[in-house]
C-alpha positions in Angstrom: -4.0 -25.8 -6.1 -7.0 -25.9 -3.8 -9.9 -23.4 -3.9 -8.9 -21.7 -0.6 -5.5 -20.9 -2.1 -7.1 -19.2 -5.1 -9.5 -17.3 -2.8 -6.6 -16.1 -0.7 -4.6 -15.0 -3.7 -7.6 -12.9 -5.0 -8.1 -11.4 -1.5 -4.4 -10.6 -1.2 -4.5 -8.8 -4.5 -7.6 -6.9 -3.4 -5.9 -5.6 -0.3 -3.3 -3.8 -2.4 -5.9 -2.7 -5.0 -8.0 -1.2 -2.3 -4.9 0.4 -0.8 -4.2 2.2 -4.1 -7.8 3.1 -4.8 -8.3 4.5 -1.3 -5.2 6.8 -1.6 -6.1 8.0 -5.1 -9.8 8.6 -4.1 -8.8 10.0 -0.7 -10.9 7.5 1.2 -9.3 7.5 4.6 -11.5 4.8 6.1 -11.0 2.4 3.2 -7.3 3.0 3.4 -7.2 2.4 7.2 -9.1 -0.8 6.7 -6.1 -2.3 4.8 -3.9 -2.4 7.8 -3.7 -4.3 11.1 -3.8 -2.2 14.2 -0.1 -2.8 15.0 1.2 -2.4 11.4 4.9 -1.5 11.0 5.7 0.7 7.9 9.2 1.3 6.6 10.8 2.9 3.5 8.7 6.0 3.4 11.6 8.3 4.5 13.8 7.6 7.4 11.1 7.1 10.1 9.6 3.8 10.9 5.9 4.0 11.6 4.3 1.8 14.3 0.5 1.4 14.4 -2.3 2.0 11.9 -3.4 5.4 13.3 0.1 6.8 13.2 0.6 5.6 9.7 -2.7 6.8 8.3 -2.3 10.2 10.0 1.1 10.5 8.3 -0.3 9.5 4.9 -3.2 12.0 5.1 -0.9 14.9 6.1 1.4 14.0 3.2 -1.5 13.8 0.7 -2.3 17.5 1.3 0.7 18.3 -0.9 -0.9 16.7 -3.9 -3.9 17.7 -5.9 -4.1 14.1 -7.3 -2.3 10.8 -7.3 -2.5 7.7 -9.4 -1.0 4.4 -8.1 -0.7 1.7 -10.7 0.2 -1.8 -9.5 1.9 -4.6 -11.3 1.1 -8.3 -10.9 1.6 -9.5 -7.4 3.7 -12.4 -6.2 2.4 -14.1 -3.1 3.5 -16.8 -0.7 0.9 -18.1 1.8 1.8 -19.9 5.0 -1.5 -20.6 6.9 -2.6 -17.2 8.3 0.5 -15.3 7.1 1.2 -14.2 3.6 4.1 -12.3 1.9 3.6 -10.3 -1.2 5.7 -8.4 -3.6 4.0 -5.8 -5.8 5.5 -3.3 -8.2 4.1 0.2 -8.1 4.3 3.3 -10.3 2.8 6.3 -8.6 2.1 9.6 -10.3 1.9 12.6 -7.9 0.5 16.0 -9.0 1.8 18.8 -6.8 -1.0 21.0 -5.4 -1.2 24.5 -6.8 1.5 23.8 -9.4 2.0 22.3 -12.8 4.7 20.1 -11.4 4.4 16.4 -11.0 6.7 13.5 -10.1 6.5 9.8 -10.7 7.9 7.2 -8.3 8.8 3.6 -9.3 9.1 1.1 -6.5 8.2 -2.2 -5.0 5.8 -2.9 -2.1 6.9 -5.8 0.1 4.2 -6.7 2.5 3.6 -9.2 5.3 -0.2 -9.8 5.7 -2.1 -11.7 8.3 -5.5 -13.2 8.1 -8.0 -11.7 10.6 -11.2 -13.7 10.4 -12.2 -13.7 6.7 -9.9 -10.7 5.8 -6.2 -10.2 5.1 -4.6 -7.1 6.6 -1.2 -5.6 6.0 1.0 -6.3 9.1 4.2 -4.9 7.7 4.4 -2.6 4.8 7.7 -1.7 3.1 8.4 0.5 0.1 11.6 0.0 -1.9 12.1 3.0 -4.1 13.6 2.1 -7.5 13.5 5.6 -9.0 11.8 9.0 -9.3 11.4 11.5 -12.0 10.0 15.1 -11.9 8.5 17.4 -14.5 
């Protein structure tokens, strides 16, 4: 394993960690910075989202339903091919419904295709595979 591979692996993990932190902290600009301009997003309902602005707008409208969220990520598997990488990351996301004592937890997997842009990796395709949900 060369040092660039190790650097890339850490950077790929950081993209998803920044993604989760930005959602939970409601930091729209940090969240937006995780995605390429022409990102494609699938698995968040029946619609496919094309473009960073379309996706971020949808997420921020959806977050209005929740008083708080917490996204916990499992270890990430990554395959790197030059300037393209593929990652698989398990997620457990707790959602507290605004103005309610209700909450729900989602278990799933993020499957991402990322591309290197200069010194940074950006999500080019983002997919959520839902494995289960529970409410209380």
